[in-house]
ZATIMAR-957686 format. One record per residue: y, z, x of N, C-alpha, C, O in turn; residue number from 1; residue in one letter; chain. Coordinates in steps of 0.1 Angstrom, whole numbers, m for minus. Each point is the difference from the previous one (the first is absolute). Layout:
# ZATIMAR-957686
nnorth=Y, nup=Z, neast=X, canorth=Y, caup=Z, caeast=X, cnorth=Y, cup=Z, ceast=X, onorth=Y, oup=Z, oeast=X, pos=NUM, code=A, unit=A
...
END
This chain:
# ZATIMAR-957686
nnorth=122, nup=66, neast=51, canorth=m3, caup=m23, caeast=1, cnorth=9, cup=m6, ceast=6, onorth=12, oup=m1, oeast=m5, pos=1, code=M, unit=A
nnorth=m15, nup=m4, neast=13, canorth=9, caup=m12, caeast=5, cnorth=11, cup=m9, ceast=m9, onorth=m2, oup=m11, oeast=m3, pos=2, code=N, unit=A
nnorth=11, nup=17, neast=2, canorth=13, caup=m2, caeast=m8, cnorth=m4, cup=m15, ceast=0, onorth=2, oup=m4, oeast=m11, pos=3, code=E, unit=A
nnorth=m6, nup=m6, neast=18, canorth=4, caup=m14, caeast=0, cnorth=m9, cup=m9, ceast=m15, onorth=3, oup=m9, oeast=m9, pos=4, code=R, unit=A
nnorth=m17, nup=17, neast=14, canorth=m6, caup=0, caeast=m12, cnorth=6, cup=m6, ceast=m14, onorth=11, oup=4, oeast=m2, pos=5, code=R, unit=A
nnorth=m15, nup=m11, neast=m7, canorth=2, caup=m1, caeast=m14, cnorth=m14, cup=2, ceast=m6, onorth=m3, oup=m4, oeast=m12, pos=6, code=N, unit=A
nnorth=m4, nup=9, neast=18, canorth=m11, caup=5, caeast=m11, cnorth=m10, cup=10, ceast=m1, onorth=m8, oup=m8, oeast=5, pos=7, code=A, unit=A
nnorth=0, nup=20, neast=m7, canorth=m4, caup=5, caeast=6, cnorth=m17, cup=m8, ceast=6, onorth=m7, oup=m9, oeast=m2, pos=8, code=D, unit=A
nnorth=8, nup=19, neast=8, canorth=m19, caup=m7, caeast=10, cnorth=m10, cup=12, ceast=m9, onorth=2, oup=10, oeast=m5, pos=9, code=R, unit=A
nnorth=m12, nup=m18, neast=7, canorth=m20, caup=6, caeast=3, cnorth=m5, cup=m1, ceast=1, onorth=m7, oup=m10, oeast=m3, pos=10, code=K, unit=A
nnorth=5, nup=20, neast=13, canorth=m7, caup=1, caeast=11, cnorth=m17, cup=m12, ceast=m6, onorth=m6, oup=0, oeast=m11, pos=11, code=P, unit=A
nnorth=3, nup=m6, neast=21, canorth=m10, caup=m5, caeast=m3, cnorth=m12, cup=m4, ceast=8, onorth=m4, oup=8, oeast=9, pos=12, code=V, unit=A
nnorth=m5, nup=m19, neast=m12, canorth=m10, caup=m1, caeast=13, cnorth=m6, cup=m7, ceast=m6, onorth=m9, oup=4, oeast=m8, pos=13, code=R, unit=A
nnorth=14, nup=m23, neast=8, canorth=1, caup=m12, caeast=1, cnorth=m3, cup=m13, ceast=10, onorth=8, oup=m9, oeast=4, pos=14, code=I, unit=A
nnorth=m22, nup=9, neast=m1, canorth=0, caup=m15, caeast=7, cnorth=14, cup=m8, ceast=0, onorth=7, oup=1, oeast=m10, pos=15, code=L, unit=A
nnorth=m5, nup=m6, neast=18, canorth=14, caup=m15, caeast=m4, cnorth=m3, cup=m7, ceast=17, onorth=m1, oup=3, oeast=12, pos=16, code=V, unit=A
nnorth=3, nup=m13, neast=m20, canorth=m1, caup=m11, caeast=15, cnorth=14, cup=m5, ceast=m5, onorth=4, oup=m2, oeast=m11, pos=17, code=Q, unit=A
nnorth=4, nup=0, neast=28, canorth=9, caup=m4, caeast=m1, cnorth=1, cup=m15, ceast=14, onorth=m10, oup=m5, oeast=4, pos=18, code=H, unit=A
nnorth=22, nup=0, neast=0, canorth=0, caup=m8, caeast=6, cnorth=17, cup=m1, ceast=10, onorth=9, oup=4, oeast=m6, pos=19, code=Q, unit=A
nnorth=m7, nup=m7, neast=13, canorth=18, caup=1, caeast=4, cnorth=1, cup=m14, ceast=4, onorth=11, oup=m4, oeast=5, pos=20, code=S, unit=A
nnorth=m25, nup=m8, neast=m6, canorth=6, caup=m13, caeast=9, cnorth=m11, cup=m10, ceast=m11, onorth=m7, oup=4, oeast=m9, pos=21, code=S, unit=A
nnorth=9, nup=m13, neast=12, canorth=m3, caup=m11, caeast=m11, cnorth=m15, cup=m2, ceast=10, onorth=m10, oup=m3, oeast=m5, pos=22, code=S, unit=A
nnorth=11, nup=7, neast=19, canorth=m3, caup=m13, caeast=10, cnorth=m13, cup=18, ceast=3, onorth=m13, oup=m1, oeast=m1, pos=23, code=E, unit=A
nnorth=17, nup=10, neast=3, canorth=m10, caup=10, caeast=m8, cnorth=m9, cup=9, ceast=m1, onorth=4, oup=10, oeast=6, pos=24, code=G, unit=A
nnorth=m17, nup=m9, neast=m12, canorth=m6, caup=6, caeast=m8, cnorth=5, cup=10, ceast=m10, onorth=11, oup=1, oeast=m3, pos=25, code=G, unit=A
nnorth=m22, nup=7, neast=m3, canorth=6, caup=11, caeast=m6, cnorth=m9, cup=9, ceast=5, onorth=m12, oup=0, oeast=4, pos=26, code=Y, unit=A
nnorth=23, nup=12, neast=m6, canorth=m4, caup=12, caeast=2, cnorth=m6, cup=9, ceast=m8, onorth=1, oup=2, oeast=m12, pos=27, code=E, unit=A
nnorth=m10, nup=5, neast=22, canorth=m8, caup=9, caeast=m19, cnorth=4, cup=19, ceast=6, onorth=m6, oup=8, oeast=8, pos=28, code=I, unit=A
nnorth=19, nup=m4, neast=m19, canorth=0, caup=14, caeast=0, cnorth=5, cup=11, ceast=m12, onorth=3, oup=m6, oeast=m10, pos=29, code=D, unit=A
nnorth=m3, nup=17, neast=10, canorth=1, caup=3, caeast=m12, cnorth=15, cup=m3, ceast=m6, onorth=8, oup=m5, oeast=8, pos=30, code=Y, unit=A
nnorth=m1, nup=9, neast=m24, canorth=7, caup=12, caeast=4, cnorth=0, cup=5, ceast=m6, onorth=m6, oup=m1, oeast=m11, pos=31, code=A, unit=A
nnorth=17, nup=13, neast=20, canorth=2, caup=13, caeast=m10, cnorth=8, cup=7, ceast=m7, onorth=m1, oup=12, oeast=1, pos=32, code=S, unit=A
nnorth=9, nup=m15, neast=m7, canorth=8, caup=m1, caeast=m10, cnorth=7, cup=m8, ceast=m4, onorth=9, oup=m3, oeast=8, pos=33, code=D, unit=A
nnorth=m9, nup=m5, neast=m23, canorth=5, caup=m5, caeast=m7, cnorth=16, cup=1, ceast=m6, onorth=9, oup=8, oeast=3, pos=34, code=L, unit=A
nnorth=m8, nup=m16, neast=m8, canorth=15, caup=2, caeast=m15, cnorth=0, cup=m16, ceast=m4, onorth=m5, oup=m10, oeast=6, pos=35, code=S, unit=A
nnorth=12, nup=8, neast=m20, canorth=6, caup=m10, caeast=m7, cnorth=2, cup=m8, ceast=10, onorth=m7, oup=m10, oeast=m2, pos=36, code=A, unit=A
nnorth=14, nup=10, neast=14, canorth=5, caup=m5, caeast=8, cnorth=m3, cup=m8, ceast=16, onorth=5, oup=m10, oeast=6, pos=37, code=G, unit=A
nnorth=m14, nup=21, neast=m2, canorth=m2, caup=2, caeast=13, cnorth=m16, cup=8, ceast=3, onorth=m7, oup=7, oeast=m7, pos=38, code=G, unit=A
nnorth=6, nup=m12, neast=23, canorth=m13, caup=10, caeast=0, cnorth=m3, cup=1, ceast=19, onorth=0, oup=m11, oeast=6, pos=39, code=M, unit=A
nnorth=m2, nup=24, neast=0, canorth=m3, caup=m2, caeast=9, cnorth=m15, cup=0, ceast=3, onorth=m9, oup=4, oeast=m6, pos=40, code=F, unit=A
nnorth=11, nup=m15, neast=23, canorth=m12, caup=m2, caeast=6, cnorth=m6, cup=9, ceast=7, onorth=6, oup=6, oeast=9, pos=41, code=I, unit=A
nnorth=m18, nup=m2, neast=m13, canorth=1, caup=9, caeast=18, cnorth=m10, cup=m8, ceast=10, onorth=m12, oup=0, oeast=m1, pos=42, code=A, unit=A
nnorth=24, nup=m6, neast=13, canorth=m9, caup=m11, caeast=2, cnorth=5, cup=1, ceast=14, onorth=12, oup=2, oeast=1, pos=43, code=S, unit=A
nnorth=m22, nup=m4, neast=13, canorth=3, caup=m2, caeast=14, cnorth=13, cup=m14, ceast=m6, onorth=12, oup=0, oeast=m1, pos=44, code=R, unit=A
nnorth=m21, nup=m11, neast=m1, canorth=3, caup=m16, caeast=m1, cnorth=16, cup=3, ceast=m8, onorth=1, oup=2, oeast=m12, pos=45, code=A, unit=A
nnorth=9, nup=m2, neast=20, canorth=7, caup=6, caeast=0, cnorth=16, cup=m9, ceast=m3, onorth=10, oup=1, oeast=8, pos=46, code=T, unit=A
nnorth=m10, nup=m11, neast=m20, canorth=12, caup=m7, caeast=3, cnorth=13, cup=m1, ceast=3, onorth=5, oup=5, oeast=m10, pos=47, code=P, unit=A
nnorth=4, nup=m9, neast=17, canorth=14, caup=0, caeast=5, cnorth=5, cup=6, ceast=m22, onorth=m6, oup=m1, oeast=m10, pos=48, code=P, unit=A
nnorth=22, nup=8, neast=15, canorth=2, caup=7, caeast=m5, cnorth=12, cup=m11, ceast=m9, onorth=9, oup=m5, oeast=6, pos=49, code=R, unit=A
nnorth=m10, nup=2, neast=m23, canorth=11, caup=m9, caeast=m1, cnorth=m14, cup=m17, ceast=m5, onorth=3, oup=m11, oeast=m6, pos=50, code=H, unit=A
nnorth=m17, nup=17, neast=12, canorth=m5, caup=m17, caeast=3, cnorth=m5, cup=2, ceast=m18, onorth=0, oup=10, oeast=m7, pos=51, code=A, unit=A
nnorth=m2, nup=m20, neast=4, canorth=m4, caup=m5, caeast=m13, cnorth=m22, cup=m1, ceast=m2, onorth=m4, oup=m12, oeast=2, pos=52, code=T, unit=A
nnorth=m6, nup=21, neast=m5, canorth=m15, caup=m7, caeast=1, cnorth=0, cup=3, ceast=m12, onorth=7, oup=6, oeast=m7, pos=53, code=V, unit=A
nnorth=m20, nup=m13, neast=6, canorth=m8, caup=1, caeast=m10, cnorth=m6, cup=4, ceast=m6, onorth=m11, oup=m4, oeast=4, pos=54, code=H, unit=A
nnorth=8, nup=12, neast=m18, canorth=m8, caup=10, caeast=4, cnorth=m13, cup=m5, ceast=m23, onorth=2, oup=m7, oeast=m10, pos=55, code=V, unit=A
nnorth=m11, nup=15, neast=16, canorth=m8, caup=m3, caeast=m14, cnorth=m16, cup=16, ceast=5, onorth=m7, oup=3, oeast=9, pos=56, code=Q, unit=A
nnorth=11, nup=2, neast=m25, canorth=m2, caup=9, caeast=m2, cnorth=m6, cup=6, ceast=m15, onorth=8, oup=m2, oeast=m9, pos=57, code=F, unit=A
nnorth=m19, nup=8, neast=5, canorth=m3, caup=2, caeast=m12, cnorth=7, cup=21, ceast=m2, onorth=m6, oup=10, oeast=4, pos=58, code=A, unit=A
nnorth=21, nup=m10, neast=m12, canorth=2, caup=12, caeast=m1, cnorth=m14, cup=11, ceast=m9, onorth=m2, oup=12, oeast=1, pos=59, code=P, unit=A
nnorth=m5, nup=m21, neast=m9, canorth=m9, caup=13, caeast=1, cnorth=m18, cup=m10, ceast=m4, onorth=m1, oup=m12, oeast=m1, pos=60, code=A, unit=A
nnorth=m11, nup=21, neast=m2, canorth=m11, caup=m3, caeast=1, cnorth=5, cup=m12, ceast=m13, onorth=9, oup=2, oeast=m8, pos=61, code=K, unit=A
nnorth=m20, nup=m14, neast=9, canorth=m2, caup=m13, caeast=m12, cnorth=20, cup=1, ceast=m7, onorth=1, oup=1, oeast=m12, pos=62, code=N, unit=A
nnorth=8, nup=0, neast=18, canorth=20, caup=m3, caeast=3, cnorth=m4, cup=m18, ceast=7, onorth=m6, oup=m2, oeast=10, pos=63, code=A, unit=A
nnorth=13, nup=m9, neast=m19, canorth=2, caup=m5, caeast=6, cnorth=1, cup=m3, ceast=18, onorth=0, oup=10, oeast=8, pos=64, code=P, unit=A
nnorth=m1, nup=m21, neast=m4, canorth=8, caup=0, caeast=16, cnorth=20, cup=m6, ceast=m1, onorth=4, oup=m11, oeast=m5, pos=65, code=L, unit=A
nnorth=3, nup=20, neast=9, canorth=10, caup=3, caeast=6, cnorth=m2, cup=m8, ceast=10, onorth=m9, oup=3, oeast=8, pos=66, code=V, unit=A
nnorth=14, nup=m13, neast=m6, canorth=9, caup=m16, caeast=10, cnorth=11, cup=m3, ceast=2, onorth=5, oup=m9, oeast=m7, pos=67, code=S, unit=A
nnorth=4, nup=19, neast=24, canorth=21, caup=m3, caeast=m13, cnorth=2, cup=m3, ceast=19, onorth=m8, oup=0, oeast=9, pos=68, code=T, unit=A
nnorth=19, nup=m1, neast=m9, canorth=6, caup=2, caeast=15, cnorth=9, cup=13, ceast=0, onorth=6, oup=3, oeast=m10, pos=69, code=F, unit=A
nnorth=m5, nup=5, neast=22, canorth=9, caup=11, caeast=0, cnorth=3, cup=m3, ceast=10, onorth=m6, oup=m8, oeast=7, pos=70, code=A, unit=A
nnorth=20, nup=19, neast=m4, canorth=8, caup=3, caeast=15, cnorth=m3, cup=8, ceast=2, onorth=m3, oup=7, oeast=m10, pos=71, code=R, unit=A
nnorth=0, nup=m2, neast=23, canorth=m1, caup=8, caeast=11, cnorth=14, cup=8, ceast=1, onorth=10, oup=m4, oeast=6, pos=72, code=V, unit=A
nnorth=m12, nup=18, neast=m15, canorth=12, caup=7, caeast=m1, cnorth=3, cup=10, ceast=15, onorth=12, oup=3, oeast=2, pos=73, code=T, unit=A
nnorth=m22, nup=2, neast=6, canorth=1, caup=11, caeast=5, cnorth=m19, cup=m2, ceast=11, onorth=m10, oup=m5, oeast=m5, pos=74, code=H, unit=A
nnorth=9, nup=10, neast=17, canorth=m11, caup=m4, caeast=5, cnorth=5, cup=17, ceast=6, onorth=11, oup=5, oeast=1, pos=75, code=V, unit=A
nnorth=m28, nup=1, neast=4, canorth=4, caup=12, caeast=2, cnorth=m24, cup=4, ceast=9, onorth=m11, oup=m1, oeast=m5, pos=76, code=T, unit=A
nnorth=13, nup=3, neast=11, canorth=m13, caup=1, caeast=10, cnorth=m8, cup=2, ceast=m8, onorth=m11, oup=m1, oeast=5, pos=77, code=P, unit=A
nnorth=10, nup=5, neast=m20, canorth=m8, caup=1, caeast=m7, cnorth=m3, cup=m15, ceast=m9, onorth=m11, oup=m3, oeast=m4, pos=78, code=D, unit=A
nnorth=19, nup=m3, neast=3, canorth=m3, caup=m16, caeast=m8, cnorth=13, cup=m1, ceast=m7, onorth=9, oup=7, oeast=5, pos=79, code=G, unit=A
nnorth=m6, nup=m15, neast=m15, canorth=17, caup=m8, caeast=m3, cnorth=m2, cup=5, ceast=m11, onorth=m10, oup=3, oeast=m5, pos=80, code=F, unit=A
nnorth=26, nup=0, neast=0, canorth=0, caup=m6, caeast=m17, cnorth=8, cup=m12, ceast=m3, onorth=7, oup=m6, oeast=8, pos=81, code=G, unit=A
nnorth=m11, nup=2, neast=m24, canorth=3, caup=m15, caeast=0, cnorth=0, cup=0, ceast=m18, onorth=m7, oup=6, oeast=m8, pos=82, code=A, unit=A
nnorth=20, nup=m16, neast=4, canorth=4, caup=5, caeast=m9, cnorth=1, cup=m18, ceast=m10, onorth=5, oup=m11, oeast=2, pos=83, code=A, unit=A
nnorth=m12, nup=16, neast=m8, canorth=m9, caup=m20, caeast=m4, cnorth=14, cup=m7, ceast=m4, onorth=9, oup=5, oeast=m5, pos=84, code=F, unit=A
nnorth=m10, nup=m12, neast=6, canorth=8, caup=m16, caeast=m4, cnorth=m5, cup=m9, ceast=m15, onorth=m9, oup=m8, oeast=0, pos=85, code=I, unit=A
nnorth=17, nup=11, neast=m12, canorth=m1, caup=m9, caeast=m9, cnorth=m20, cup=0, ceast=m3, onorth=m9, oup=m8, oeast=m1, pos=86, code=G, unit=A
nnorth=14, nup=25, neast=0, canorth=m21, caup=4, caeast=m10, cnorth=5, cup=m6, ceast=m16, onorth=10, oup=2, oeast=m7, pos=87, code=L, unit=A
nnorth=m23, nup=m10, neast=8, canorth=2, caup=m9, caeast=m12, cnorth=m2, cup=16, ceast=m12, onorth=m2, oup=12, oeast=2, pos=88, code=D, unit=A
nnorth=3, nup=m20, neast=m13, canorth=m4, caup=10, caeast=m9, cnorth=m16, cup=7, ceast=m7, onorth=m1, oup=11, oeast=m7, pos=89, code=T, unit=A
nnorth=m11, nup=m20, neast=12, canorth=m13, caup=6, caeast=m3, cnorth=2, cup=8, ceast=8, onorth=m1, oup=12, oeast=m3, pos=90, code=D, unit=A
nnorth=8, nup=m18, neast=24, canorth=m5, caup=11, caeast=4, cnorth=8, cup=10, ceast=6, onorth=m2, oup=7, oeast=10, pos=91, code=A, unit=A
nnorth=13, nup=m7, neast=m20, canorth=8, caup=21, caeast=m1, cnorth=m10, cup=7, ceast=m9, onorth=m1, oup=12, oeast=0, pos=92, code=A, unit=A
nnorth=m9, nup=m22, neast=m14, canorth=m2, caup=10, caeast=m10, cnorth=m10, cup=5, ceast=10, onorth=m1, oup=12, oeast=0, pos=93, code=C, unit=A
nnorth=m4, nup=m15, neast=5, canorth=m20, caup=6, caeast=6, cnorth=7, cup=7, ceast=14, onorth=m8, oup=7, oeast=7, pos=94, code=A, unit=A
nnorth=17, nup=m8, neast=m4, canorth=12, caup=9, caeast=8, cnorth=0, cup=18, ceast=m5, onorth=m2, oup=12, oeast=4, pos=95, code=I, unit=A
nnorth=10, nup=m24, neast=m21, canorth=9, caup=17, caeast=m5, cnorth=m14, cup=5, ceast=m7, onorth=1, oup=12, oeast=m2, pos=96, code=S, unit=A
nnorth=m12, nup=m17, neast=m1, canorth=m13, caup=10, caeast=m6, cnorth=m3, cup=5, ceast=10, onorth=1, oup=m11, oeast=4, pos=97, code=A, unit=A
nnorth=m3, nup=19, neast=7, canorth=m2, caup=7, caeast=7, cnorth=5, cup=10, ceast=7, onorth=m3, oup=10, oeast=6, pos=98, code=V, unit=A
nnorth=13, nup=m15, neast=m10, canorth=23, caup=16, caeast=3, cnorth=m9, cup=9, ceast=m9, onorth=4, oup=12, oeast=m3, pos=99, code=L, unit=A
END
């Protein structure tokens, strides 16, 4: 495990909409892992490191939609890591329910 991570990650396949600027449209990709603090989004449309992105996803079937901002922590050829910013209590509970 990467020592910079604060929480264990669970392998997932969750559809995610993400937007890196208010002028651009949403990209639709899949998250390949999820934790209480963030996710890895498998994408060819990678925003720059330290960028703030808006993400929307349902952590499980019939779960409420999570809509929050995240900071891009790292970028790889396969996608990017995103750490949630200011996750509200309902969203944190929805994510915790699938971990």
